[in-house]
C-alpha positions as CSV (number, residue, x, y, z in Angstrom):
1,E,-5.2,-46.2,-83.8
2,A,-8.1,-44.4,-82.1
3,L,-9.9,-47.7,-81.7
4,C,-6.9,-49.2,-80.1
5,D,-6.5,-46.2,-77.7
6,D,-10.0,-46.8,-76.3
7,P,-9.6,-48.3,-72.8
8,S,-13.0,-50.0,-73.1
9,I,-11.8,-52.2,-76.0
10,D,-10.1,-55.5,-74.9
11,A,-9.7,-57.1,-78.3
12,V,-9.4,-56.2,-82.0
13,Y,-10.5,-58.1,-85.1
14,V,-8.1,-57.3,-87.9
15,A,-9.9,-57.9,-91.2
16,T,-7.9,-55.4,-93.3
17,P,-6.1,-56.2,-96.5
18,H,-3.4,-58.8,-95.9
19,Q,-0.5,-56.5,-96.5
20,M,-1.7,-54.3,-93.6
21,H,-2.0,-57.1,-91.0
22,A,1.5,-56.7,-89.5
23,A,1.2,-53.0,-88.9
24,H,-2.4,-53.2,-87.6
25,V,-1.6,-56.1,-85.2
26,A,1.5,-54.3,-84.0
27,I,-0.6,-51.2,-83.2
28,A,-3.2,-53.2,-81.3
29,A,-0.7,-55.2,-79.4
30,A,1.3,-52.2,-78.4
31,R,-1.8,-50.8,-76.8
32,G,-2.5,-54.1,-74.9
33,K,-5.3,-55.4,-77.1
34,H,-5.7,-59.1,-77.8
35,V,-6.0,-59.7,-81.5
36,L,-7.9,-62.0,-83.9
37,V,-6.4,-61.6,-87.4
38,E,-7.9,-63.1,-90.5
39,K,-5.9,-65.6,-92.6
40,P,-3.4,-65.3,-94.0
41,I,-1.6,-63.9,-91.0
42,A,0.7,-61.9,-93.3
43,V,2.0,-61.7,-96.8
44,R,5.7,-62.2,-96.1
45,L,7.6,-64.2,-93.5
46,D,9.2,-61.2,-92.0
47,E,5.7,-59.7,-91.4
48,C,4.8,-62.9,-89.6
49,R,7.8,-62.5,-87.3
50,T,6.8,-58.8,-86.7
51,I,3.3,-60.0,-85.6
52,I,4.6,-62.7,-83.4
53,D,7.2,-60.5,-81.7
54,A,4.6,-57.7,-81.2
55,V,2.1,-59.9,-79.3
56,Q,4.8,-61.7,-77.3
57,N,6.4,-58.4,-76.3
58,A,3.0,-57.0,-75.3
59,G,1.8,-60.2,-73.5
60,V,-1.4,-60.3,-75.4
61,Q,-3.1,-63.2,-77.1
62,L,-3.2,-63.7,-80.9
63,V,-5.7,-65.9,-82.8
64,V,-5.3,-66.4,-86.6
65,G,-8.5,-67.5,-88.2
66,H,-10.7,-67.7,-91.2
67,S,-13.2,-65.0,-92.0
68,H,-16.7,-66.1,-91.1
69,S,-18.3,-62.7,-91.6
70,F,-21.2,-64.1,-93.6
71,N,-21.8,-67.3,-91.7
72,A,-25.3,-67.7,-90.1
73,P,-24.0,-67.6,-86.5
74,I,-22.0,-64.4,-87.1
75,L,-25.0,-62.8,-88.8
76,H,-27.2,-63.8,-85.9
77,A,-24.6,-62.3,-83.4
78,R,-24.6,-59.1,-85.5
79,K,-28.4,-58.9,-85.1
80,L,-28.2,-59.4,-81.3
81,I,-25.5,-56.7,-81.0
82,D,-27.5,-54.3,-83.2
83,S,-30.6,-54.9,-81.1
84,G,-29.0,-53.2,-78.1
85,A,-30.5,-55.8,-75.8
86,Y,-27.1,-56.7,-74.4
87,G,-25.6,-53.3,-74.0
88,A,-23.9,-50.7,-76.2
């Protein structure tokens, strides 16, 4: 919640356990954050509806995607971010 309350954050990557996705997406959307959530979007169909309704009501974008945390381009991006060469 604290992360989602930060006005400098525009988007949130939800990579928590699947059963937590609906609650975490709803928190982010309610605070106007765009969301990328890892697959599966949720565990139950009603949770999927909760997520869809939350982003539609908030007018934010939702992307559902695979986890690529350990792919070479993502690891390279992590190194670039950690270097500080492109900002905080």
